[in-house]
C-alpha positions as CSV (number, residue, x, y, z in Angstrom):
1,X,-18.8,33.5,12.7
2,X,-17.1,35.3,15.6
3,X,-16.2,32.0,17.2
4,X,-14.7,30.8,13.9
5,X,-12.6,34.0,13.5
6,X,-11.4,33.7,17.1
7,X,-10.5,30.1,16.6
8,X,-8.6,31.0,13.4
9,X,-6.8,33.7,15.4
10,X,-5.5,31.1,17.8
11,X,-3.9,29.0,15.1
12,X,-0.2,29.4,14.2
13,X,-0.9,30.6,10.7
14,X,2.7,31.0,9.6
15,X,3.7,27.6,10.7
16,X,0.7,26.1,9.0
17,X,1.6,27.8,5.8
18,X,5.2,26.6,6.0
19,X,4.1,23.0,6.8
20,X,1.6,23.1,4.0
21,X,4.2,24.3,1.5
22,X,6.6,21.5,2.5
23,X,3.8,18.9,2.1
24,X,2.9,20.2,-1.3
25,X,6.5,20.6,-2.5
26,X,7.3,17.0,-1.4
27,X,4.3,15.6,-3.2
28,X,4.9,17.6,-6.4
29,X,8.5,16.7,-6.6
30,X,7.9,13.0,-6.0
31,X,5.0,12.7,-8.3
32,X,6.6,14.7,-11.2
33,X,10.2,13.5,-10.9
34,X,9.9,10.0,-9.7
35,X,6.7,8.1,-9.2
36,X,4.5,8.9,-12.2
37,X,7.3,8.9,-14.8
38,X,8.4,5.5,-13.5
39,X,4.8,4.2,-13.5
40,X,4.3,5.5,-17.0
41,X,7.4,3.7,-18.2
42,X,6.2,0.5,-16.6
43,X,2.8,0.9,-18.2
44,X,4.4,1.3,-21.7
45,X,6.6,-1.8,-21.1
46,X,4.1,-3.7,-19.1
47,X,3.9,-6.7,-21.4
48,X,7.7,-7.0,-21.8
49,X,9.1,-6.3,-18.3
50,X,11.6,-8.9,-17.2
51,X,11.9,-9.2,-13.4
52,X,15.5,-9.4,-12.4
53,X,15.0,-10.1,-8.7
54,X,12.4,-12.0,-6.6
55,X,11.3,-8.7,-4.9
56,X,12.3,-6.0,-7.4
57,X,12.0,-5.0,-11.1
58,X,15.7,-4.4,-11.4
59,X,18.7,-5.9,-9.7
60,X,21.6,-3.6,-8.7
61,X,23.5,-6.7,-7.6
62,X,22.8,-10.0,-9.4
63,X,23.4,-13.6,-8.3
64,X,23.5,-16.9,-10.1
65,X,20.7,-19.4,-9.6
66,X,23.3,-21.7,-8.1
67,X,24.4,-19.1,-5.5
68,X,24.2,-20.1,-1.9
69,X,21.0,-19.2,-0.1
70,X,22.7,-16.7,2.2
71,X,24.0,-14.8,-0.8
72,X,20.6,-14.8,-2.5
73,X,18.9,-13.4,0.6
74,X,21.6,-10.8,1.1
75,X,21.5,-9.6,-2.5
76,X,17.7,-9.6,-2.7
77,X,17.6,-7.5,0.5
78,X,20.1,-5.0,-1.1
79,X,18.1,-4.9,-4.3
80,X,14.8,-4.4,-2.3
81,X,16.4,-1.4,-0.4
82,X,17.6,0.1,-3.7
83,X,14.2,-0.3,-5.4
84,X,12.3,1.2,-2.5
85,X,14.8,3.9,-1.4
86,X,13.0,6.8,-3.2
87,X,9.5,5.8,-2.2
88,X,10.6,5.1,1.4
89,X,12.4,8.5,1.6
90,X,9.3,10.2,0.3
91,X,7.1,8.2,2.8
92,X,9.3,9.2,5.8
93,X,9.5,12.8,4.7
94,X,5.9,13.1,3.8
95,X,4.8,11.3,7.0
96,X,6.9,13.7,9.1
97,X,5.7,16.8,7.3
98,X,2.1,15.8,7.5
99,X,2.5,15.0,11.2
100,X,4.0,18.5,11.7
101,X,1.1,20.1,9.7
102,X,-1.6,18.3,11.6
103,X,-0.1,19.2,15.0
104,X,-1.0,22.9,14.2
105,X,-4.5,22.2,13.1
106,X,-7.7,21.3,15.1
107,X,-8.2,17.5,14.8
108,X,-11.0,16.7,12.4
109,X,-12.6,13.4,11.6
110,X,-16.1,12.1,10.8
111,X,-18.3,10.4,13.2
112,X,-18.9,7.3,11.1
113,X,-16.3,4.7,10.4
114,X,-17.2,4.4,6.8
115,X,-16.9,8.1,6.2
116,X,-13.4,8.1,7.8
117,X,-12.4,5.2,5.5
118,X,-13.6,7.2,2.5
119,X,-11.4,10.0,3.7
120,X,-8.5,7.7,3.8
121,X,-9.2,6.6,0.3
122,X,-9.3,10.2,-0.9
123,X,-5.9,10.9,0.8
124,X,-4.2,7.7,-0.2
125,X,-5.2,7.0,-3.8
126,X,-3.3,10.0,-5.3
127,X,-0.1,9.3,-3.4
128,X,1.0,6.6,-5.8
129,X,3.4,4.8,-3.5
130,X,3.7,1.1,-2.7
131,X,2.2,-0.2,0.5
132,X,5.6,-0.3,2.1
133,X,6.3,3.4,1.4
134,X,2.7,4.2,2.4
135,X,3.3,2.7,5.9
136,X,5.3,5.6,7.3
137,X,2.7,8.0,5.9
138,X,-0.1,6.0,7.6
139,X,1.8,6.2,10.8
140,X,2.2,9.9,10.4
141,X,-1.6,10.2,9.8
142,X,-2.4,8.1,12.8
143,X,0.0,9.9,15.1
144,X,-1.3,13.3,14.0
145,X,-4.7,12.4,15.3
146,X,-6.4,10.7,12.3
147,X,-8.7,7.8,13.0
148,X,-7.6,4.2,12.6
149,X,-9.9,3.8,9.6
150,X,-8.4,6.8,7.8
151,X,-4.8,5.7,8.3
152,X,-5.4,2.1,7.3
153,X,-7.5,3.0,4.3
154,X,-5.0,5.5,3.0
155,X,-2.2,2.9,3.3
156,X,-4.2,0.3,1.3
157,X,-5.6,2.8,-1.3
158,X,-2.2,4.2,-2.3
159,X,-0.9,1.1,-4.1
160,X,-4.2,-0.4,-5.2
161,X,-6.1,2.6,-6.6
162,X,-3.3,4.4,-8.4
163,X,-4.8,5.3,-11.8
164,X,-1.7,4.1,-13.7
165,X,-1.6,0.7,-11.9
166,X,-5.3,0.2,-12.4
167,X,-4.9,1.0,-16.2
168,X,-2.0,-1.5,-16.4
169,X,-4.2,-4.2,-14.8
170,X,-7.0,-3.7,-17.3
171,X,-4.6,-3.6,-20.2
172,X,-2.6,-6.8,-19.6
173,X,-4.9,-9.0,-17.5
174,X,-8.3,-10.5,-18.3
175,X,-11.0,-8.0,-17.7
176,X,-12.7,-10.1,-15.0
177,X,-9.5,-10.5,-13.1
178,X,-8.7,-6.8,-13.2
179,X,-12.3,-5.9,-12.3
180,X,-12.3,-8.4,-9.4
181,X,-9.1,-6.9,-8.1
182,X,-10.5,-3.4,-8.2
183,X,-13.8,-4.2,-6.6
184,X,-12.2,-6.2,-3.8
185,X,-9.7,-3.4,-3.1
186,X,-12.5,-1.0,-2.8
187,X,-14.4,-3.5,-0.6
188,X,-11.4,-3.8,1.8
189,X,-11.0,0.0,2.0
190,X,-14.6,1.1,2.3
191,X,-16.1,-1.9,4.1
192,X,-13.4,-4.2,5.4
193,X,-11.4,-1.6,7.3
194,X,-14.4,-0.1,9.2
195,X,-15.6,-3.6,10.1
196,X,-12.1,-4.6,11.3
197,X,-11.9,-1.4,13.4
198,X,-15.3,-2.1,15.0
199,X,-13.9,-5.5,16.2
200,X,-11.1,-3.7,18.1
201,X,-11.4,-2.8,21.8
202,X,-12.4,0.8,22.4
203,X,-9.0,1.7,23.7
204,X,-7.4,0.6,20.4
205,X,-9.7,2.8,18.3
206,X,-8.7,6.0,20.0
207,X,-6.6,8.5,18.1
208,X,-2.9,8.7,19.1
209,X,-2.8,12.2,20.6
210,X,-0.6,11.2,23.5
211,X,2.3,9.5,21.6
212,X,3.4,12.2,19.2
213,X,6.5,14.2,20.1
214,X,5.7,17.4,22.0
215,X,5.8,20.4,19.8
216,X,8.8,22.6,20.2
217,X,8.5,26.4,20.7
218,X,4.8,25.8,21.6
219,X,2.8,29.0,21.2
220,X,0.3,30.3,23.8
221,X,-3.1,30.5,22.3
222,X,-3.3,34.3,22.8
223,X,0.0,34.8,21.1
224,X,-0.4,32.8,17.9
225,X,-1.3,35.9,15.8
226,X,1.7,37.8,17.1
227,X,4.4,35.2,16.2
228,X,7.0,36.7,13.9
229,X,8.4,35.1,10.8
230,X,11.7,34.2,12.3
231,X,10.1,32.6,15.3
232,X,7.6,30.8,13.1
233,X,10.3,29.4,10.8
234,X,12.5,28.3,13.7
235,X,9.5,26.7,15.5
236,X,8.4,24.9,12.3
237,X,11.9,23.4,11.6
238,X,12.3,22.4,15.2
239,X,8.9,20.6,15.1
240,X,9.6,19.1,11.7
241,X,13.0,17.8,12.9
242,X,11.4,16.2,16.0
243,X,8.7,14.6,13.9
244,X,11.1,13.4,11.2
245,X,13.3,11.7,13.8
246,X,10.2,10.2,15.4
247,X,9.1,8.7,12.1
248,X,12.6,7.5,11.2
249,X,13.2,5.7,14.4
250,X,9.8,4.1,14.5
251,X,9.7,3.0,10.8
252,X,13.1,2.7,9.3
253,X,14.4,-0.2,11.4
254,X,11.2,-2.1,10.7
255,X,11.6,-1.3,7.0
256,X,15.0,-2.9,6.9
257,X,13.7,-5.9,8.9
258,X,10.8,-6.3,6.5
259,X,13.1,-6.2,3.5
260,X,15.3,-9.0,5.0
261,X,12.2,-11.1,5.9
262,X,10.8,-10.6,2.5
263,X,14.1,-11.7,0.9
264,X,14.0,-14.9,3.0
265,X,10.4,-15.6,2.0
266,X,10.9,-14.8,-1.7
267,X,14.0,-17.0,-2.0
268,X,12.9,-19.9,0.1
269,X,9.4,-19.9,-1.6
270,X,10.0,-18.6,-5.1
271,X,6.8,-18.0,-7.2
272,X,8.2,-20.4,-9.8
273,X,7.5,-23.3,-7.5
274,X,3.8,-22.7,-8.0
275,X,3.9,-24.4,-11.4
276,X,4.3,-27.8,-9.7
277,X,2.0,-27.2,-6.7
278,X,-1.4,-28.9,-6.6
279,X,-4.1,-26.2,-6.5
280,X,-6.9,-26.5,-3.9
281,X,-8.3,-24.3,-1.2
282,X,-5.5,-25.1,1.2
283,X,-2.8,-24.3,-1.2
284,X,-4.6,-21.1,-2.2
285,X,-4.6,-20.0,1.5
286,X,-0.8,-20.6,1.6
287,X,-0.3,-18.7,-1.7
288,X,-2.5,-15.8,-0.4
289,X,-0.5,-15.7,2.9
290,X,2.7,-15.5,0.9
291,X,1.3,-12.7,-1.2
292,X,0.3,-10.7,1.9
293,X,3.7,-11.3,3.4
294,X,6.0,-10.2,0.6
295,X,6.9,-6.5,0.6
296,X,6.8,-5.9,-3.2
297,X,7.1,-2.5,-5.0
298,X,4.1,-0.8,-6.7
299,X,2.8,-2.5,-9.9
300,X,4.8,-5.6,-9.1
301,X,1.5,-7.5,-8.5
302,X,0.2,-6.7,-12.0
303,X,3.4,-7.6,-13.8
304,X,4.0,-10.9,-12.0
305,X,0.4,-11.9,-12.4
306,X,0.7,-11.3,-16.2
307,X,4.0,-13.3,-16.2
308,X,2.5,-16.2,-14.4
309,X,-0.6,-16.2,-16.5
310,X,1.5,-16.3,-19.7
311,X,3.5,-19.2,-18.1
312,X,0.3,-21.2,-17.9
313,X,-0.4,-21.1,-14.2
314,X,-4.1,-21.5,-13.1
315,X,-6.2,-18.4,-13.2
316,X,-7.0,-19.0,-9.5
317,X,-3.4,-18.6,-8.5
318,X,-3.0,-15.5,-10.7
319,X,-6.1,-14.0,-9.1
320,X,-4.9,-14.7,-5.5
321,X,-1.5,-13.1,-6.2
322,X,-2.7,-10.1,-8.1
323,X,-4.9,-9.2,-5.2
324,X,-2.6,-10.0,-2.3
325,X,0.7,-8.8,-3.6
326,X,1.0,-5.1,-2.9
327,X,-2.2,-4.5,-0.9
328,X,-0.5,-5.4,2.4
329,X,3.0,-6.7,3.5
330,X,5.0,-7.8,6.4
331,X,6.2,-4.2,6.8
332,X,2.6,-2.9,6.8
333,X,1.8,-5.6,9.4
334,X,4.6,-4.5,11.7
335,X,3.7,-0.8,11.4
336,X,0.0,-1.5,12.1
337,X,0.9,-3.8,15.0
338,X,3.3,-1.4,16.6
339,X,1.3,1.8,16.0
340,X,-2.3,0.6,16.4
341,X,-2.6,-3.0,17.6
342,X,-1.6,-6.6,16.9
343,X,-5.3,-7.5,16.6
344,X,-5.8,-4.9,13.8
345,X,-2.8,-6.2,11.9
346,X,-4.0,-9.9,12.1
347,X,-7.6,-9.0,11.3
348,X,-6.8,-7.0,8.2
349,X,-4.3,-9.7,7.0
350,X,-6.9,-12.4,7.6
351,X,-9.5,-10.5,5.8
352,X,-7.3,-10.0,2.7
353,X,-6.3,-13.7,2.7
354,X,-10.0,-14.8,3.0
355,X,-11.1,-12.5,0.2
356,X,-8.2,-13.6,-2.0
357,X,-9.1,-17.3,-1.7
358,X,-12.8,-16.7,-2.4
359,X,-11.8,-14.6,-5.4
360,X,-9.4,-17.3,-6.6
361,X,-12.1,-20.0,-6.4
362,X,-14.6,-17.7,-8.0
363,X,-12.5,-16.8,-11.0
364,X,-11.5,-20.4,-11.5
365,X,-15.2,-21.4,-11.6
366,X,-16.0,-18.5,-14.0
367,X,-13.1,-19.3,-16.2
368,X,-14.2,-23.0,-16.4
369,X,-17.7,-21.7,-17.5
370,X,-16.2,-19.6,-20.2
371,X,-14.1,-22.6,-21.5
372,X,-17.2,-24.9,-21.4
373,X,-19.3,-22.4,-23.3
374,X,-16.6,-21.9,-25.9
375,X,-16.2,-25.7,-26.4
376,X,-20.0,-26.1,-26.7
377,X,-20.1,-23.3,-29.3
378,X,-17.2,-24.9,-31.3
379,X,-18.9,-28.3,-31.2
380,X,-22.2,-26.8,-32.3
381,X,-20.5,-24.9,-35.1
382,X,-18.7,-28.1,-36.2
383,X,-21.9,-30.1,-36.2
384,X,-23.7,-27.5,-38.2
385,X,-20.9,-27.4,-40.8
386,X,-20.9,-31.2,-41.1
387,X,-24.7,-31.3,-41.7
388,X,-24.4,-28.6,-44.3
389,X,-21.7,-30.5,-46.1
């Protein structure tokens, strides 16, 4: 007990309180004023939403189908930036605030990889941001001393396990498709991420203590309790400014690049072309790779899957896209590669593609079985009616 009290006495309590208040204030404002009201609106209109842009729900600037490709790419990029601006702003601010908070606290993690992934799930699921907006938060987590498993799992859990998005999936998609998406998402977070991390070299599993900006106005351990309010406030804002600039310069340029690359992919390979594509394991791999690449907003996966299903696309294609869209993206890939390692980025992408293809083939087989049983039942009923007549 004495050791614990002494350890607490060495902590900059006022700075911790300020950082904690900023984290809570950011989360409350974003959840109450932006994210959950928007998601609730999408849930109410989930069956009637019309997508106005290849990468966004709404288009601030619209273009004709006959517009030149450069214009389509430019306008799609602008629409993507507008769609993601609030979530990205929250992601950068929250990532910086969390990084500042964690620099004041003793680093804590579990020994086991699976427990650290479960911690990431608990941190990420309530955030309610798309995988693109969760990337700066994951970077803040990792650079504040969180384990690789925690940062990756939080980034994946935020868009896939949001309660509103999960409810939307079960309300507008076949039950077995929504359930498969949920189970596979949990499998990636709780099993896939720890296994991927175990395949990394030991040096790439280490926490990133040495690359965060050095704290300003650092407090000697024996003076933490004596820091006055003015000094604590000044020190906190100086640290937060450093951390904010660090997150901005390490994530925002990649964010803009990801939006541009996603616009190129979405316009050169529009999802409408899937109607005429022969479906086999090879094409499912290509579709899964496209889904993992595109940096779509939250709930876009569920809405586009329902749209494609109503348009008559095979259930295997719908399953692949509803799982891969939104769980990872080219932006997530770049953040993971630059912050953790290229191997981690490729491994997690490959895992998601492989699971998506297996799920697509499995749902196609299951759907065929349902159709066969229904036809057998109708034939048997018809034969019984004929004999009775």
